[in-house]
N, C-alpha and C positions, 0 to 999 in steps of 0.2 A: 455886096457880100462882105461880111465881117471876116477878118483874117487874124491868125495868131501864129507866133513863132515858137519853135521848140529848138533848144540848143543841146547838142550832144558833144561831149569832149572827154578828156581824161578823167575829170572829176565827176562827170555825169555821163557814163558811157551808154545809157539806154534811156528810152522814153516810150510811154504808152500813149497812143493817139486816141485819147478817151473822149474828146468832145469835138472831133474834127470830121470833116467830110472829105472832099476830093483834094488832092495835092495841088498847090499852086506852084511852088518852086523849091529847089534844094540848092544850097550853096556850101561849098567846102573852102574854108580859108585856113591857111597854115598859120600857126602862131610860133613857129620856129622851124628849124631845118628838119623836114620829114624825109628820112632815108629809107623807110619801108613803105610798101603799098598800104593804102587806107582801105580797109575792108568793112563794108556796111552790110549788115544782115537785116532783112525785113521778114518777120513772120506774122501770120494772122493771129486771131484771138486763140485758136487752138494751138497750144504750145507743145503738144505731144508729138514728137517725130515718129513716123511709122516704121521705126526700126526696133524690133522686139527681139528679146533673147529667150531661148528655150530654157526654162528653169524657173524656180520659185525662190522667193526670199523667205527667211525665217526670222522670228522675233529676236532670237538670241545670237544672231550672226549677221555679218555684213557680206557674207559670201552668197552666191547664187547656187542653189542645189540643182544640179542638172537633172533633167527628166527626159527620157526618150520619147520620141514621137510628138514632141511639142504639146504634151498634155498640160503644161503650165507655161504661162507667158509673163514675162517681166519686161518693162520698158528699159531702153537704154537711158543713161544719164542725160538730163536736159537742164538747161540753165533756168534758174528762178531768182526772183528778187523780191524781198519783202518791202522794198521801196514802192513797188506798184500797189501791192495789197498784202495783208497779213495771211490771206488764205488762198488755197487752190481748191477747185471743185472738179470732180471727174463725172462725166455724164456720157450718154450714148447707150448702145445695146451690146457693146462688145466686151463687157466685163461682168464678173459676178462675185468679185472679192476685191479687197484692197489692203495692202500693207505697204506703207510709205517709208522711204529712207531719204535722208538729206545729208549732204556733206558740205564742209566749208571749203575755202579756197586752197587749203593745204591738203585736201582730200580726206580729212578726218571727219568722223561722224559728228553731225551738228547736234544730235541728241544721243543719249545712251541707247544701245541696241535693245534693252529691255523695255524702253518706253513706247516704241511704235506699236500700234494696235491693229491686229488683224480683224477684218470685218468680212463676213459673208453677206453678200447683197443679193437682192432679187430672189430670195427664197419665198415661194408663194404661201408658205405656212407660217411666216414670221408675223406675229401680231404686235409689232413694235415699230415706232417711227425711226427715221434715220437709215432706212435700208434701200432707198432709191438711188441716191447719189452719195459719193464719198467726198467729205470735206476734210482737208488737212491744213493745219496751221503751219506756216513756214517758220522754223526755229530761227532764233537770232544767229546771224552769221552764215546761214545756209546760202550757197550759191548754185548747187546742183541738187536735183531730186530724181528719184526713180520710184516706180511702183509695181508691185506684183498684182496683176489685175485679172487674170483669167485662169480658172481651174477647168480644164477641158476634159476631165475624166468623164466617162460615160454617164455617171449618175449626176454630174454637176453641169454639163455643158448645154442642157436644154435652154432654149430661148436665147442663146448667145448669137449675136450678130457680128457685124464687122465695123460698126461705128463706135469710135471712142474719142472723147474730147476732154482735154484738161485746160482750164482757163483760170484767170485770176478772179478772186472774189468768192462769195458764198452762194451766188445765184447762177445756176446752170442756164445756158441759153441753147437755142436750136443748133444742131450739129453742123459744123463746117469742117471739111477735110483740112488736114495740115497743109499750110502754104508757106513756102520759103523762097526768098530771092536773095542772092548774094552778089554784091557789086564790088569789084576789085578796082580801085582807082590807083593811078601811078603815084610814086613819091612826089612830094611837093617842095619846091624851093620856097623861101620865106615870102616872096612876092607873088606866088602863084595862087590863082583862084579857079575853082571848078564850079560850073553852074549846070543845073538841070532844070529846064523850063517846061517839063511836061512831055517833050518828045525827043529832045536831043541833048547830048552832053557836050559842053564847050569848056576848054581850059584856056585861061588867059595867063600869059607869062611873058614878062619883059616886053609888053606892047604887042605881042603876037597872039593870034587866036587860032586854036586848033580844035577840030571836032574829034571827039573820042568815040570809038566804036564800042558802045556799051548798050546793054539791053535797056529797054524802057522800063519804067517803074509804075506800078499801080498801088496807091496807098488807100487804105480803108480804115474806117473807125474800128478801134480795137486792135489795130496792128501794133506790133512792138518793133521799134527801131533800135538796133544795137550796133555800136562800133566794136567789132570783134577784137581788134588789136589796138592797144593804146598808141596814140600818135599825137604829136604836137599840132593839133588842128582843131578847129571848131566847125561842126556841121550844123548849119541852120536850115531848118525845114519850115517853110511858110505854108500854112494850110488855110483853106476856107473853113470857117466854123460851120459845124453841122446845124442846120436850121430846120425846126420841125413845126413851125407855126402855120405853114401854108397848106398842109394836108387837110382833108375834110373827113376822111373815114379811117379809123384805126382798127385793124383786125388781126386775128390769129386764126390759124387752122391746124388741125392735126389729122394725120391719116388714121382712120378708125381701126385698122388692123395692126397699127404700130404700137407695141406695148410701151415704148418710151414716152413718158408724160410731157416732155419738153415740146412746146408748140412753136410753129413757124410764124413769125410776124409777117403780115402781108399788107399791101397797099401803103398807106401813109404811116404805118407802124414799122415798116422795114428800117432796121438799123437803130431802133430806139432801145433804151435801156431803163431798167428799173433799179431802184436802190432803197435801202432802209438802214436803220442803225442797229448794229449788234452790240448792245451795251452802249458805249460812248463813241464807237468807231463805225464809219460806213462799211456796209457789207461788201461793196464792190468798189472798184476804182473809178466808176463812172458816175456822172450826175444823173439824177432821176429826171428823164425828159418829160415825164407825165406831169411834173409840177408846173409846166408851162402850157399844158394842153387841156382844153375843155373836154369833159366836165371835171376831170381830176383837179385841175387848177382852182376850181371854184368850190371844192368840198371844204367846208369850214366847221370848226368847233364853235359852239355857241351855247348860251343859256336862254331857254325859251320860257317865258312867263305868260300865263293867260289868266286874266282876272275873271270875276264872276259875271261880268258883262260880255265876256268872250273876246275882249281886246287882247291882242298878242303883242308882246314886247320881246325883242331879240337883242341880246348883248353878245357880241362876237369876242372871241379870244383876242386879247390885246387892247380891247376897249375898256374904258373906265367902268368899273362896276362888275366886270365879268368875274365869276368865281366858279370853281369846280365843286364847291361843297354844297350846292343846291340853294344857297341863299339868294341867288339872282335868277332862279328858275331851274327847270329840268335841263341837265347838261346833255346836249344833243349834238348830232353831226348832221349838218345841212348838205343835202345832195341835190344839185340842180337838174332840171329836166334834160333828158337826152333821148336820142333815137337809136334803135338797134336793128340789126338784121342777123338772123341765124339761118344757116343753110346746111343741109346734108345732101351732098352731091358728089358723084364720081369717087366714092370711097373716102371723102373728106367731110369733116364737120368744121364749119367756118362760122365765126362770130365777129361782128363789127359794131362799133359805137360811133355815132356822129352827133355833132351839135345840131345839124339841120336834118330835115326830112328829105333824104335823097331817094333815088329810085330803089325800090325794094325794101326800104326801111319803114319801120313803124315806131310810134311813140312807145317807149318802154312801158309795159303795163303798170309799173309802180306809180306812174304819174297820172293814171286814169282816175277820175272821180265821177260821182253821179251827175255832176254838172258839166263834164267834159274832161278837163285836165287841170293840173296844178303846176306851179312853177318849181316847187321844191318838195322833197320828202325829208323828214327828220327821223333819224334813228338814234336810239339811246346810245350815248358814248360808253355807258356802263351797263352791266347787268342790273336788273331791277332789285332794289331793296324795298323793305316794307316800312312805311311811315304811317303808323296807326292803321287805318283801313284803306290806305292808298298806295300807289306805286311811285317809286322815286328813282331817278337816274342821277347819281351824285357820287363824287369821290369820297374816300374814307368811310364807306358804308359796307355792310355785309350783304352779299348776294342772297336773295331770298330762296329758300329751299322748302320742300315738302308742302307744296300747295298744288291743288288740282287746277285744271284748266278752267273749270267753272268758277273757282274762287278768284283766279287771276282776272277773269272777265269782270267780276263784281268789283274788284279793287280798281281796275282800269276805269270803270264807270264812275267810281267815287273820286277819281283824280280830276282836278280842275283842268278844263280844256277838253279838246277832242282826242286826247291820248288814248291809245289802244295797244293791245298786245301786237307785236311785230307780225305782219302778215307775209304770206309766201311770196307775193309779188315783189315786196321790198327786199326780202332775202335774195331772190333771184337777180334783182338789179345789182346788188352788192357783189354777188358771185361773178357777174359779167365784168364789172369794173375791175375786180381782182384778177380774173383770168387774162384780160387783155393787158393790164399793167404788168403782170408777172410773167405772162406767156408760159404758164405751166398748168397742168391738171393736178399736180401733186402739191397741194397747199402746204402740207407739213414739211416740204423741202424748203419752204421759205420761213415759216414759223411752226415749230413743233407744237407749241401751246402747252397748257397745263393739262397733261393727259396721263401722267405716270405717278400720281400720288395715291396712297392706299385708301381704300374704301372698305369699311368694316364688313365682315361676313358674320353670319349667325352661328357658325360652328364654334362652340366654346373651347374646343381643343386646339383651335388655330393659334398662330403666333400673334394675333391681334389682341389676345387676352392675357391678363397679368399672370405671372408665374410666382409672385410673392405677395403676401399681405403687407400693407403699410398703412399706419394710422396718420391722419393729418399730414399728407405727403404731397410734394410736388414732383415726385418721380414715379414712374411705372416701369417695372422690369418685365421684359418680354423675351421669348425665345428668339435667337438670332436666325434669320431666314432671308430669302430674297425679298420678302414683303417688308420686314422691319428695317432692312437696309435702305429702303426708299424714303424713310422719314429723314428729313434734313432740317437743319436750323432755319427757323423762320416760317416753317409750315404752319398754317392754321389747323388746329386739331380740336377734338372734343373727347372727353373721357366720359363714357356712359356705362350705365348698368342695365338700362332698358331702352328700347327704341323710342319711347316717349320723350327721352332726354335728347334725342338727336335733333338739335336745332342749330342754326347758324345765327346766333344772337350774340352780339358783342357783350363781353362781361361774364355773365354766369356760365354760358356754355362754350363760347369760343375762347380758345387758348392758343398759345404759340409754343412751338418747340424751341427751347432755349439751348439745349445741347444734347448730344447722344454720346454714349460711352460703352465700349465693349466690356463685358464682365467674364469672369471664368465660368466654365460650365456651359459654353455656347449660349450665353445670355447677353442682352443689351439693355442698358438703362437709358430711358428718355426723361429728361427734365423739362417741365413745362411751366408756363406762366400762370398767374391767377391765384385764387385762394386755395390753400391746401385742402385736400379731400382724402377720404378713406379709400384705399385700394384693396379690393378683395380678389383673391386668386380665382381665376376662371370665370369671374363675374364682371370685373371692371375691364372694359374694352377701350381701345383707342382707335380713332378714325380721323382721317384728314377731312377738312372742310374746304370749300372753294376759297381761292385766294381773294383777299379783300379788293373791293373796287378802288381804283387809283393806283394800283400796283405799278403802272407804267408812267405815271405822271412825271417822273424824273427824266424820262426820255424826251429830249427837247424837240425832236423831229416828229412829224405826224405818223410815221410808221417805224416800228422798231420792236426789239425783243430784249428782255433782260438776259443777263448772262448768269444763269443758275444751272444746277445739275439737270441732266436730261429729263425732259418731261415735267419740269417744275417752273419753267419760265413763262410768265405772262408776256403778252405781246399786244400791240395795237396796229391795226391797219387803217390808215386815213382817219385816225383818232378813235376808231371803234375798238375798244379794249376787249380782248379775248372773244373774238368773233366765233371761234369754236373752242372746244375744250373748256375746262373749269366748271361748266354747267351746261346742260342741254336746255334749250328754251322751247316753250310751246309756240306753235305757229298758228296764227289766226287765219280764218277765211279759207281753209283748205282741209280736206280730209280724204281718207282712203276707204273705199267700200267695194267689196268684191274685186279686189286687185285693180281697181281703177282710181285715178286721182280726180277729185272734184274740187272746183274752186268757186267761191262766191265772188262774182264780179260786182263792180260799183253800181250797176243798174239793178242789182238784186236778183239776177238770174244765175242759177247754178249751172256751171259749165263742166261737162265731162271731157277729160282729155282722152283722145282716141288712141290709146295703146295700153296694153296690159303691163302691169308692174310685176316684177318677179316676186316669188314667195321665198322667204328665207325665215323659216319658222323655228330656228334655234332659240330657246329661252336663254337669254344672256344673264349670267350671274357673275358676281365679282371674281369668282375663281373658275369660271367656265365660259369662255367667250366664243367658242365655235371655231371653225376653220376659215381663215381669211380667204383661202383659195375658192371657197364656195359662197362667199358673201360680199366680196368687193366688186365695185361697179366696173363693167367693161364698156357699156354703151349707154348713152342717154337717148330716150325716145324722141321722136319727131312727129308732131301733129301739124300738118300744113295749115290748119285753121288756127292753131295757137303755137306758132313756131318758136316763140321765146321761152316756152315752158320746157325746162330740162329736168326730167325725172328719170330714174333708172329704168331701162328696158331689158338689159342683159347683165347678169352678174356671173361671177366665176368664169369658166371657159378660158382660163389663162390669166384672168385678172387677179391681182394680189395687192398687198399694201405697198408695192413698189412698181406696179404696172398699171397702165391705163389711168383711170380716175383715182385709184389708190385708196379711196374711202369706202366704208361699208354701208350697205343698205339693209334695213331690217323691216320685214313685213310679215306679220304673223299669218295673214292670209285666210282667216276663217270666214267662210261665206256668210253673208248677212250681217256681219259685225262691222260697225262704223268705228274707225280709228282716228283719233286726233293725231297730228304730226308734231314730232319734236325734231329739233335741228342742232347740229354742231358737235354732239358728243360731250361726255362729261369728263371729270378730272382723273378717272382711271381707265379711260377707253383706249389708251395706247394709240396705235396707228389706225384704229377704226374711226377715230375722230377726224375732222377736217371740214372744209367748206362745202363738201358734197354729202356729208353725213346726215341722213334722215332716218327716222324711225316711224313706223306705223304699228304701234304696239300697245297704246294705251287709249282709254276713253276719257271723257270729260270729268269723270269722278275719280280717276286714278291718282293716288297720292304717292308720289315717287320722290325719294330723297334727293336725287341728282337732277331733277327737272326744275327749271326756274323760268325767268321772264326777261324780256327786253322790250321796252316800250317804243312806240313810233308815233308820228304825227304827219298827217298829209294836209297841207295847206296851200 
C-alpha cells in the first residue's frame, strides 16, 4: 500500500486529505517550547456547521436582519481557505436561495457589500441554468464565510428539506452530514513526541512513555485537518493512498422521489471524485480518479482516415502526424467497449459500468453490430461542418446548420468510410459515462454550455432589428433590452435581411462581435467584423450563430469549460466538444411514433420500447419556451427487455430545471405522425438544454436553423 505524509504547522495550519484513504499514523513533534494545548480539528467534506441563525442577509449590509419564527435562515461564520480551492458549492435540499458573505482575519468584509449576489434557487418556473446549486468564489484574503440560504415564508418553502452541504470546488457531491472531531493535546516540551497509531495515543518525554486518554480518530478522503491554535510544533499525518484500480464495477444510484440531482456513488465508485478544468484551473481540489479507471482511462482523441479501399488509419493525439484541422482524418473520440447494468428497484434507479461481463451486466448496445460486437465506437469530437457534399469533424470549422435529416444522411453516405450520423445507442452510452463520472443528473451543474446567446425572431419590432439606417457600416444600432445585453465580444453573429441569408458560413455570412457600446436613448451599438454592409431600419436583423468548432482546443485537459459570460462558454467532456448546447443534433436509427420510442437495431429489426413517452406539445419559439415545471424530466422509463434505454416516462409533477433530471423533453405527440429525434438543445435553449434533452418535433424533411450533426463510426 502506497503512503503519503502531510505536514501541518504554523506556516501551513490546514490540509485537505484529497487523495488518501484510511489513516496510518499521526505524529506531533514540538519545534520549540509549547506552552499551550495543541488543538486539532477534523471536519468532513461538508464544512457547513449545523448552527444556523434566524435572520437574513441583505446585499447592502453586513448585518443580519432578524425575522420572527425562523422564516429566514443564515449560517453562522465558518472557516474557509482559497488554498484548498477557489470555489465553494452548496448542495442538498435544505436551501432555496443564496447570498454569500466573506470576511478576512481582521473581521472586515473581503468584498464590498454591494458585490454579493442574491440568487433564488429551485424555482420550478425558472428557464435558466445555474439554479440547482450555488457556487461562490472565495475572495482574496477571506478566512470566514456565511450564507443566507433559506426563505421559509409560506410561498417559498415548498420542497425545502433538511439536507444542506457546502464543500470545496465547483462540483457538488452526494450529501454527507457535518462531521467534526476536536482533539486537545497537552503542551509539549522541546523533546516531547505524541503518536497516534490508529487506536491509542502515546506521549514520549525524556525516555518515559505515557498513554493519553483521548478519543480515537477516523480519517476519510475529503476530510479537512486544521490546527486551530498556532503552536511551535509539526503535525505529521501518514496516510494510505486511496487506490481505485482493484474495483470491478462503478455505479451510482439516486432515490427516484428525491428531487436533488446529486447521486450516491456505489460499489467500487464509493469515494471517487471527478474533476475538470474551469478555464486554466481545476474545478475541485481532487484529482480525477476516473483517469485511471477503464473505460474512461482509454477514451482517446484521434484522427481517423479511411481510404477508398476501406482501410482505416488512426493517429492518436500526441503521435506524429495528428492534427485537429482534419488534414489527418476525421477528428474523433475513441470509446472502448464496456458493459452496463441498469436497475430500477425499491424506489432507486441504479446504473453501473464494468470492463467485464459480470452477473446482471450486458454489453452496452452502442457496441453491438450486425456481426456481433465491436471493440470501439468513435464519436465526432466536433459538431459536423460541411465540406462540399460531405460531413467533416474538424477544428476551426463552422458547425453546419439548416439541413434536414434526409440531407445529412445523404452527406454521410458521401463521406469516405462508414461514417454516419450519431445514433441513439451511442448518445446513451456517453450519457452513462458522464453520469457515473460526475454522479449527477444535472449536467448543466458541471457545464452550462452555449445556451444563452440570442437567436433572431421574425417580429420586426423586436430589439433584434436595427433602429437606425447606416450605409456601408460595421455597426448596427439596436434597442437596449435583456436580449441585446446578451451579445458579448467574440460571439459569432450574422446580419440578415431575409431568412435565406441565415447561414453559418465563414466569411460572407459569419461575423464576430468586436465590441458593444451603450448609447443615449436606451440604445446599444454593436460593432462587428467583416466587410461593411448597408443597415436598414427594421429590416436588418442580428442573430448569433453557433460557436466555431475548436473553441475549447486551448483547454489542455480532456474535460473543461471556458470562462466566458453565463451561457456563452463552450466546454468539452472527454474531448467531445459541446456535447449539448450550441446546436441540437439529429439522432439516427431512432424515432417516436404514437408516443412510443422505436430503435433500429444492428440486425435490422425495429424494436419498440415498452413504455409510453409523455406528451409536451408546447410549440417552442425563441421568445416563448413554455413552463419548465410542465416539461422537465422527473423519471426515465424502464423496459426489462431493454433496460439500458433511458427515455422520459414522467415529466413535470415537481420536476424543474433544478430538480430530478433538470432537462426538458419535447414530444408533439400527434397520433400517426413519425418524428425524428434531436438531442442536446441549441444555443438559446437556456436550462432546457443538457445531456438528457431530446425533442420529438420534426420529420426528415424539416429544415431547422438550430439543428445540425455529429458523426460517428462503429468499427
